[in-house]
N, C-alpha and C positions, 0 to 999 in steps of 0.2 A: 095342703091341708090334710088329707086322708093319711098320709105318711106319718103325720105327727099325733094322731088320735090314739089313745090307749085302745088296743084291740079289744079289750073286755068292755069298753064303753061304746062300741059301734052299734049303730041301730040294726035291728034284725035284718032289714033289707040289704044291708052290707056284710052280712055274716060271712060270705064267701071270702072276705078280705081279711078275716080274723087270723087265720093260720099263717098266710104269708107275712102279715105285718108283725105277728109275734116272732117269726123266724128272722126278720130283718132286724128287729129290736135286739134279739138274742145275738145275732152276729155282730151288731154294733158294740153291745156290751162285752162280748168276748174279745174284742179287739181294742177295747178301751177308748171308744169314741162315741160321739152322740150320733143319733140318727141323722141329724142334719149334716154332720161332717161325712158320714158314710154315703149319704145320697149325693152330695156335691162332689165328693171325691170319686164316686163311681162314674158320674157323668164326665168329669174331667179326664178320667183315665182313657177315654176313647179318642183316638186320632181323629182330627178334622173338626173338633169341637172348637170353635173360634170365639163364641161368647155364650153366656149363660144369663138368663133373666131370673132374677129372684124377687119374690114378692115380699114387701115389708109394710107393716102397718104402723110402726112407731120408730123413732130415732134409735132406740136401743136395738131393735131388730136389724136395722141397717148396719149398725156397728158390729153386731154378731155375724151378720152375713159377710161383711167385709173381712172379719178376722178369719172366717172359714177359708178364704182364698189364700191365707198364709200357710195353711197345711199342705202337706204333700198329697199325692194321689194314693190310692189304696194299692195293696199288693195285687199281683195277678190272681193269687188264690182266693182272696176275699172277693174280687171281682167275679171270679168263676162261681163263687157261693151265691152271689146275689143273682147271677144268671140262672143258676139251678133253681132257686126259689121262684124266680119270675116265669119259668117254663110252664108251671102248672097253675098260673093264676087265671081264674075265670075271666073272660074277656069283659064281663059286666063290670069288674072292679076297675078296670082302666078306662071305661067310658062313662065319665060322670054324668053326661047328658042323659043317660038312661036310668039313673039311680031312682028317680021318682020318689023322693023322700016324702 
């Protein structure tokens, strides 16, 4: 969910996520892919990942998610960029149980 929210529309309590989310979106755009493809390809690029669980609310989302698996994994340089972005993410951003919206 958070990954796909427009960074400018985040609630103030999640303001610390604004910059990293904007950087992730920028990286996806610069590489001609959606944020969903970037996210899935990033996870798939790691050795040892045997399965991935994706959430879907509609049949269209199931089809979109399935289509993402036909895409290749991201390059090492793109993966490294995502790792750079994630190094400085406030822990609150990755612990939704503490958001208290």
